[in-house]
N, C-alpha and C positions, 0 to 999 in steps of 0.2 A: 654741772648738775646732772647732765645726762650720764656721765661716766660714773658718778657716785650711785645714781639710781640703778644702773646696770650691775654694779658690784654688789649692791645689797640684794638685788633680785637673784643673783647667782647663788647666794649662800644657802638658801633653803633647798635648792636643787642638789647641791653637794651633800648636804646633811641627809636628805632623803635617800640618796644613793648609798651613803654610809650605813644608814639604818637598814636598808634592803640587804646589803651585803652581810651585816651582822645577823639579820634574821636567817638567811640561808646557812650561815656558819653555825648558828645555834641549832638549827634543825638537823644538820648533818651530824653535829656533836651529839645531839639527842639520840639519833639513830645508832651511832657508834656505841653509846652507853647501853642502849636497849639490846643491841646484838650481844654485847659482852655479858649482860645479865642473863639473857636467854641461853647463851652458850654455857655459862657457869652453872645455871640450873640443870641443863641437860647433862653436863659432865659430872657434877658433884651431887645432885639431888635426885631428880627423877628423869626417866627417859621412857618414851612411849614404845609399845610393842603390840603386835596383833597376833592372834592365834589362828594359824592357817590349817590346823588339822584336828583330829578327834582323839589324839593320844592321851589327853588329860581329862577326858570325860569321866565322871559327870561334873567335876569342879569347874573346868574350863571348856568352853565350846567354840567351835569354828565360828568366827565372826565376832568374838570378844576382843575388845581393845583395852589394854591395861597399862598402868604405870609401874615401872620397876624402880625400886629404891637403889641408888648407886653406891651409898656409903656403907651398908652393913658389912661387906666383905673386903673393903678396901678398893683401891683404884689401880687399874692396870691399863695397858695401852688400848684395851678394848673399851675403856671409858672415854677415850679421847677421840676427837675427829681424825680421820685418816689413819687410825691405829698407830699413832706416834708412840715410840718406845719410851718407857719409863725406866730409870735406873733401878736395878734390883728386881724387876719384874712387876711387883705390886707394892703400893704404898699403903700403910695402915692396914695390912692384911689381917683378915679374921676368917675363921672356919665357920661355915654354915652349921646350923643345928639340924638334927634329923627331923624330917618332916617339912623343912622349908621347900617352897617352890622356887626354883632358881632358873635364871636365864643364862645361857653360856654359849660360847662359840663352838661349833662342831670341830673336833680335833683335826679333821681332814679337809673338809670343804669350807670351813669358816662361817657357815650359815648359823643364824640364831636358832637355838633349840630351847625348849622349856620342859623340865621334868621335876620330880620330887626327889629330894635327897633322902636316901635310905641308909647308906653306909658311909661312915667316916674313916679316915686313915687308921689302919690297924684292926678294923672290924673284920670278922669272918662272915662272909655272905654265902648263902645257898638258897635254892628254891627247890622244894620237894612237893610234887603234886600240886603245884600252883601256890603253895604257902611259903612265905618267907621264913627263913631260919637265920637268925642273927646271933652270932657268937655262941652257937650251939643250942640256942633256945628258939622254939617256934614262936613267931610273932602272932599274938592273938588275932583271930579273924572270925567274925560271927556274921551269919546271914542277916540282912536287913530288908526292908520292903523293896520291891522292884523299883528301878528308876525308869521314869518316862521321859524320853528326850524328844521334844516336838520335831516333826519332820519339816524341813524347809529347804530353801535353795542352798543353804550352808551345811545342813545336817541331814545325812541319809540314815539308812538302817543297815548296820553291818551284819555279817553272817551270823553273829551270835544273838541277834535280837529278833523280836517279833513285832510286826506292825499292828498296832491297835488303835481304836478310837479313844481320844481323850474324853474322860468323863465330863459331861457338861461343857464340852469344847466346841460345840457348834459344828460337829462333823470333822473337826481337825484330827489328823493322825499323829501318832507318836511311835517311837520305837521303845519297846520294853526290854530292859536288860536285867539280869540277875546281878545283885549287888551285895557287897560285904563291907563290914566296918573293920578296918585294920588299925591297931593301936601299937605304936612304937614304944620302946622302953622308957622314953622320956615323957610319955603320956600324950603325945601328939596323935590325934585320931582323925581319920578321913575315910571317905567312901571310895571303894575300888569296884571296877567291873571285871567280871570273869566269865567267859563264854564256855568254859569247859576245858578239859585237858588238851594241851597243844605241846609241840616240841619245846617251846620256850618256858613251859611250866616245870622243866627240870633243869637245874643249873648247879653243877658241882661246886662244892665249897671252894672259895678263893678269899685270900686276904687283901683288903683294900690297901694299895701301896701308899707310902708317905706322899703327902701333897696332892692326893687325888680324892675323888668322891665316887660312890656307886649310886647311880640315879635310875629311877624307873618312872614310867608313866602310870597314871591311875587307871587307865584303860589297858589292863595288863595284856590282853591278847591283840592289841592294836598299837603297840608301842615299840619302836626301835630304840632301845636304851642300853644300859650297861651290861645286859645279858648278852649282847651281840658285839662282835669285834668292830672296832672303829673303821668304817669304810664310808666313802663319799655317799651322802644321801641315804645312809643306812644306819647301823648301830653306832654307838659312841664309845663303847668300852669304858674303862675307868677314866673319869674326866678330871684333867688337871685343874687345880683351883686357880691357876693363872688364866684360865679361859672364862672365868666367871665374869658376867656383865652386871648382874644385879639380882635382887630378890623381888619376886612378884608381890605387889602391895595391894592394889585394888583395881576393879574394873571401872573404867570411865565411860565406856560405850559398848553396846552390843547390838548386833543387827542379824536378822535371819537371812539376809541376802536377797530379799525381794525388792529392795528399793531401786527406783529408777533415778540415777544421780542427776538427771536433768529435771527431775520433778521433786522439789523440796518437800512437798506435802507427803510423798511416799516414804521419806526418811522416818517420819514419826510412826507411820503404820508398820514399818519394818523393825523398829526398835524393840528390843527385849527389855522393857522398862524394869522388870522385876530383878534384873541382873546388875543394872547400872548402880555403882556405888558399893558393891559387894567387896568386903576386904578379904584378902587372901592370906 
């Protein structure tokens, strides 16, 4: 009797152990699947990027965090973790449209850069007196209202701007820049900043080579772009399409840099709420 009772008593213990093991196995398998989904999302759908400079003012500001769509231009080794090589360079390759804001790897130092596509393969590009000339025709550019960029920990006032008080801004300051509206032949229109004539406002006509792009920053006098030879941490020259990472899609967060990361309440005070959710 005692032996039978002992045998029956052991059974629940063994079953409980099996259930416990099954539970851990299920949890680990859930984590594996979750990791696979997150990795697939980052590789094939969207990837996060931050804006560390003012070269794309006024559209993008230092402190903006955005998502870049990975599929529009195809997938290259830059789409994969650890830059794993893909056969043929790019899969499902597609050429950007003029006016797209693209993220790409710098051809020399491999850092992420973000600029606007101006010239496609075969286009003839020149800059005369600060105005774009595309395939022999001046790209229309008209003056618009000055742009006010609020001063903050993330955003200063460059040499071409004037520090002013923001109207009804409670004493807050902004940097005022002269701005122009530029319209490409395909109808894409955007605002650019121009501080006046600089050496970069003259660029002798060149033809964009096959498989490459001519890119520029919207902040024309504060952008190291295709007007400058490719050098580490400097210009990018003509950008190979194999270096494309994705197309900037929308802003998911923006901060003026004043937050204390140990104080969550300050995160909300530092947020630029009017920029969050902006599509690009």
